[in-house]
C-alpha positions, 0 to 999 in steps of 0.5 A: 542182846538184853544185856546190851540194851540194859547197858545202853539204857543205863548210859542214857539214864545217866546222861539224862540225870547229869543234864537235869542237874545242869538245867536245875542248877542256879546260874551262880553254881554254873558260874562258880564252876566255870570260874574255877578255871578262869580264876588265875586270869581274873586275879586281883593280883594281875598287873601290867608287864611294864609295872613289873619292871619298875624298880629302884636299885633292883628293889621292885615294887610289891605286886598286886597292891592297888594303892601302890600301883595308883600312887606310882601311876600318879607320880609317873604322870606328874613327871610326864612332858604333859605336866612338866612341859620342859626337857630341862631335866634331861639336859641337866642329866646329860651334863652331870651324870658323867660326873656322878655315875663313876663316883657312885660306882667307886663307892659301890652305890647303885647307879639309880641314886644318880636320880636323887639330885634330880629329885632333890634340886633338879641338879641345880645348886641353891639353898632351901628354906630349911637350910639344905643346899647344893645338888644333893641338898645337904644340911650344913652339919651333915655336909661337914660330917661327910667331909665338906667345908661349909662356912662363911667363905666356902660352901662345898655343897655346891661343888658337884664332884665333892658333894657327890663323894659326900653323898656316896659316903652318906648313902653307903652308911645308910645302907649299912644301917638299914640294909635296904636301898629304898630305906637308905633313900628314905633315911636320906630324906627324913633322917636316920633318927626319925626313920628308926623311930618309925620302924620301932613304932610300926614294927615294919621296915619295908618302905612301901608298907610303912606310914611316913610323912607325905614327902618321905612316903612319895620320895622313892616313887619320885626317884622311880618316876625320874628314872623312867622319864630319863631312861624311857623318854618317849614313853612319857611324851618327850618324843624328839625333845631329848638327847636320845643318848640318855634313853635306855631304849627307843620306847614307843609313844603308846603307853603300856602302863596307863595312868589310872586314878591320877591325883592332879594335885600331885606335882614333882618335888623339883617344881617347887625348888 
């Protein structure tokens, strides 16, 4: 009987000591203990499920980088109906994508590159102040290098079929050189020579981690944004304003991917053409 009483007293004494430890522990100590189990849920690397789906040519954005997330948010906002107030891009896509897609497929180019002429020219023929022209905005010599006639009498950069064939050949050569579709897109914008120099200088060949000029640094973000407003129009405010055949899904109007930290000065490149 005495032994049982001793055991009971020992247990009670142990419980009393544990209780005192918690009572005299600081709030920080207790919070640290609690947060051990909650840390994965509160991690800085947690991102919205929708953000995880954003990609270009099956190359996804690095997760957990607030700078990249904020930048992506800004360009999605810039391409929303709230800012563009027109469905012209969707109408252009409906008209020209049936011509562009089969050509890209024939040359093994990911379908996402069909958004490039929307970013480059808004799928309009014309010439830029620098001399780039046509739907794919080829410079004269680059156009000639990939089989287009450019002279005083004819400019095949304005031929949607021929210029898309030339663009597919050019993009394929860039991918072979850089080994990444996002880097191929960046090289299309800045030129392969300049991109190589950046790679050598920065010892870095991940587009999202490189420091590039403003236009090239935003280029792939614009392509992804263009892809999103075409494939998920209702998500970006184009409800009942575009042909539903272009939409990948009938996305709800509510935003799963809130626009945070928007820089109102950022506007889509196509608005400047």
